[in-house]
Every structure is written in structure tokens, then in C-alpha cells.
TORKOLVEX-183514 format. One line per 4 residues: number of its first residue (from 1); their letters; for each residue x negated, y negated, z negated of C-alpha. Coordinates in steps of 0.1 Angstrom, whole numbers, plus 5000, padded with zeros to 4 digits. Layout:
REM TORKOLVEX-183514
NUM = a = X/Y/Z | ...;
***
This chain:
REM TORKOLVEX-183514
1 = xxxx = 8038/1758/5367 | 8042/1783/5343 | 8043/1824/5348 | 8084/1825/5353;
5 = xxxx = 8077/1798/5383 | 8050/1813/5397 | 8068/1848/5397 | 8098/1835/5418;
9 = xxxx = 8075/1819/5441 | 8058/1854/5445 | 8091/1867/5453 | 8099/1842/5478;
13 = xxxx = 8070/1843/5495 | 8077/1881/5499 | 8107/1879/5512 | 8097/1859/5541;
17 = xxxx = 8077/1889/5550 | 8104/1908/5546 | 8129/1888/5564 | 8101/1887/5591;
21 = xxxx = 8090/1925/5590 | 8129/1935/5596 | 8152/1958/5573 | 8140/1993/5575;
25 = xxxx = 8107/1985/5582 | 8075/1996/5561 | 8056/1970/5546 | 8018/1965/5544;
29 = xxxx = 7999/1985/5521 | 7997/1965/5486 | 7963/1960/5482 | 7967/1939/5520;
33 = xxxx = 7999/1920/5501 | 7978/1909/5470 | 7950/1901/5491 | 7968/1879/5515;
37 = xxxx = 7988/1861/5486 | 7959/1858/5463 | 7976/1879/5432 | 7964/1905/5412;
41 = xxxx = 7980/1939/5422 | 7996/1948/5385 | 8013/1913/5396 | 8022/1917/5432;
45 = xxxx = 8036/1954/5418 | 8063/1939/5390 | 8075/1919/5417 | 8080/1947/5442;
49 = xxxx = 8096/1965/5409 | 8120/1931/5405 | 8130/1929/5442 | 8134/1971/5440;
53 = xxxx = 8155/1965/5415 | 8177/1937/5432 | 8181/1962/5464 | 8164/1947/5486;
57 = xxxx = 8131/1972/5485 | 8133/2006/5487 | 8098/2030/5475 | 8090/2064/5489;
61 = xxxx = 8072/2084/5475 | 8039/2092/5500 | 8052/2068/5525 | 8050/2031/5511;
65 = xxxx = 8077/2001/5504 | 8106/1997/5532 | 8126/1969/5535 | 8160/1983/5522;
69 = xxxx = 8192/1980/5550 | 8227/1974/5539 | 8250/2002/5531 | 8287/1994/5534;
73 = xxxx = 8312/2015/5515 | 8336/2024/5539 | 8371/2034/5525 | 8391/2061/5540;
77 = xxxx = 8420/2038/5556 | 8430/2040/5589 | 8417/2008/5605 | 8398/2004/5634;
81 = xxxx = 8360/1993/5639 | 8371/1958/5646 | 8393/1957/5617 | 8365/1972/5592;
85 = xxxx = 8339/1943/5608 | 8355/1913/5607 | 8367/1920/5573 | 8332/1918/5562;
89 = xxxx = 8327/1888/5578 | 8310/1903/5612 | 8313/1897/5647 | 8329/1934/5662;
93 = xxxx = 8317/1941/5698 | 8314/1971/5719 | 8291/1980/5752 | 8312/2005/5768;
97 = xxxx = 8284/2036/5780 | 8308/2055/5806 | 8347/2060/5809 | 8359/2081/5834;
101 = xxxx = 8396/2102/5842 | 8391/2143/5829 | 8407/2172/5824 | 8414/2178/5789;
105 = xxxx = 8399/2210/5773 | 8415/2230/5749 | 8402/2216/5719 | 8410/2178/5732;
109 = xxxx = 8447/2194/5743 | 8448/2206/5710 | 8446/2178/5695 | 8463/2154/5715;
113 = xxxx = 8490/2181/5718 | 8492/2181/5753 | 8489/2212/5782 | 8451/2223/5786;
117 = xxxx = 8442/2204/5819 | 8464/2178/5811 | 8446/2142/5829 | 8433/2119/5794;
121 = xxxx = 8407/2092/5798 | 8371/2098/5782 | 8352/2068/5766 | 8322/2062/5751;
125 = xxxx = 8311/2029/5728 | 8288/2016/5714 | 8298/1996/5683 | 8281/1969/5672;
129 = xxxx = 8285/1946/5641 | 8269/1910/5652 | 8247/1929/5674 | 8238/1953/5657;
133 = xxxx = 8243/1984/5668 | 8267/2008/5643 | 8284/2038/5655 | 8291/2058/5687;
137 = xxxx = 8322/2066/5696 | 8339/2094/5719 | 8374/2083/5724 | 8400/2105/5739;
141 = xxxx = 8435/2089/5750 | 8464/2111/5773 | 8467/2088/5806 | 8503/2096/5819;
145 = xxxx = 8510/2073/5786 | 8491/2046/5794 | 8497/2034/5830 | 8471/2012/5839;
149 = xxxx = 8450/2007/5808 | 8420/1981/5816 | 8390/2002/5803 | 8370/1968/5805;
153 = xxxx = 8388/1951/5780 | 8377/1969/5754 | 8339/1953/5751 | 8360/1932/5733;
157 = xxxx = 8391/1936/5723 | 8404/1962/5696 | 8417/1998/5710 | 8447/1993/5684;
161 = xxxx = 8455/1957/5688 | 8453/1967/5726 | 8475/2000/5726 | 8497/1981/5700;
165 = xxxx = 8501/1948/5726 | 8506/1963/5761 | 8516/1996/5749 | 8541/1992/5717;
169 = xxxx = 8521/2025/5703 | 8511/2018/5667 | 8493/2038/5645 | 8504/2051/5615;
173 = xxxx = 8480/2078/5597 | 8449/2104/5609 | 8436/2135/5601 | 8395/2134/5595;
177 = xxxx = 8367/2154/5593 | 8336/2138/5580 | 8299/2158/5584 | 8264/2152/5583;
181 = xxxx = 8245/2154/5614 | 8208/2147/5628 | 8210/2119/5660 | 8195/2132/5691;
185 = xxxx = 8167/2114/5709 | 8194/2096/5729 | 8215/2088/5704 | 8191/2074/5682;
189 = xxxx = 8176/2049/5706 | 8210/2036/5714 | 8216/2031/5675 | 8181/2014/5674;
193 = xxxx = 8170/2039/5644 | 8142/2071/5645 | 8149/2097/5664 | 8163/2130/5644;
197 = xxxx = 8178/2103/5615 | 8205/2116/5592 | 8239/2104/5606 | 8277/2110/5598;
201 = xxxx = 8303/2122/5620 | 8338/2116/5618 | 8362/2137/5640 | 8395/2125/5638;
205 = xxxx = 8433/2128/5651 | 8452/2099/5648 | 8490/2094/5651 | 8512/2068/5661;
209 = xxxx = 8546/2055/5641 | 8568/2082/5659 | 8548/2108/5650 | 8528/2112/5682;
213 = xxxx = 8491/2119/5690 | 8476/2098/5708 | 8436/2097/5702 | 8413/2121/5696;
217 = xxxx = 8377/2113/5692 | 8344/2115/5673 | 8325/2086/5660 | 8287/2094/5647;
221 = xxxx = 8277/2060/5621 | 8242/2058/5610 | 8237/2071/5576 | 8216/2038/5566;
225 = xxxx = 8248/2017/5570 | 8278/2042/5562 | 8291/2061/5532 | 8321/2070/5525;
229 = xxxx = 8348/2064/5494 | 8374/2093/5491 | 8401/2088/5460 | 8412/2122/5449;
233 = xxxx = 8441/2136/5427 | 8455/2165/5413 | 8482/2182/5435 | 8522/2176/5426;
237 = xxxx = 8531/2196/5398 | 8498/2208/5380 | 8496/2200/5347 | 8475/2174/5342;
241 = xxx = 8454/2183/5308 | 8420/2206/5303 | 8393/2206/5320;
***
């Protein structure tokens, strides 16, 4: 077996260890890995560097070498979580954490264009992709426009699909704000990450094709799984030359 073949065999062995460890987990120290695999530490380091360049490993100064998780680029288009996951070849599902009929406070009423105190549905869901926790959603809907709404169907169906099919509500556009946040211990537990991990919070106000605001909510995305893509341009009428 020549040097290149031995190097590829070493990388395959390392990938098997990485798969066993799981995404986000730290690999054993180099000394231990080199001893276990019967190679010199410099040989091991070259293989680790190759895997790092491939994006499979992440080296953190003073902390060690970690198995990388997949970070997905999410364009800012109005698409449901279910549609987004299916487009990636994954199986979307939801765990309904809580649902209740309540009265809209000033913030919720303002975003749904309602009178404060109007009855709304408050829904909290854990969103999963092929069984892996991805996001936490808090959604508010106007109950007056959704007679007989079945919350339980959202464990397997997309909210937008249900609204379109049963109520004729078709999403058209949304106003969204994105900000960085830190997960609480409870949120981190639900998303299966370390407490106080970084996250991205998206606050949204969604409008239907008839111009009515029908959904208001917040979604907290795992920062190790999501990056947002924003395309920008100059305002119409402004000159285009110069810096």
C-alpha cells in the first residue's frame, strides 16, 4: 500500500470515529488518536488538516477538535419550515409544546391588526428535520378567522398548507427582523445543544394575498445550523456610480 492509500485509509478510519462521536462532539486528544490508530502524530495531524479543509472538522483554540455540524444557508424568502426542509431532502415534523386560546396583548394585537384583548391562538412548537431539533416557534393566529382549527394536525402538516386548504388563506409576503440571541437552559435542552449557545431569532409578521396580517410570531434557530442570506440593492432612483 502506497502513502496516498494509507492516508486515505487513515481518513476513512477517522470518519468512522467522527460518525460514532456525532456532530458537535469533541474528538479524543491527538496523542490518544495516534496511539489508537498506530500512526505518528504528524501523520495524524495531516489527515486532520485534510478533514478540516473539507469542512468535516472544526479546530477550536484551546478546546480541541470537534466534528462539524452542517450549517444551512437560508435565503430570506417566505417559505414554511416544512417547505424548507423538504427542499433539502429532509422530513419535517413538529412537537407541539403548548397551545391555548388567549387574549392578544398590545404587541400581538398591533402585529395582527386587532383590538387588544381579541382572542388569539398561541402555539409553541419544536421543529424537527428528520428527527433532529432545529428551531423553536412561537406563533399567534386570530381565532375569529379560524373556526374549528385543529392544532393537533400541525404535528405532521405545515401550518401554511392547512390555512390554504381549509381557510383559503394564502401567504403573500412577510416583514421580518433578525437578531442574535442566547438560548436559555430550557430552550437549549429542547434544541439538544449546550445551555447559553448562540441562536438566531426571527420575528415575523405575515400577510395573506388579500393584504391581511394573519400570523405573528418568533422563531429561534440553532446558530450552528442556520445562516441567513440577504440580497440587497440600491434604492430606485439613486445614482449607481461611485463608492
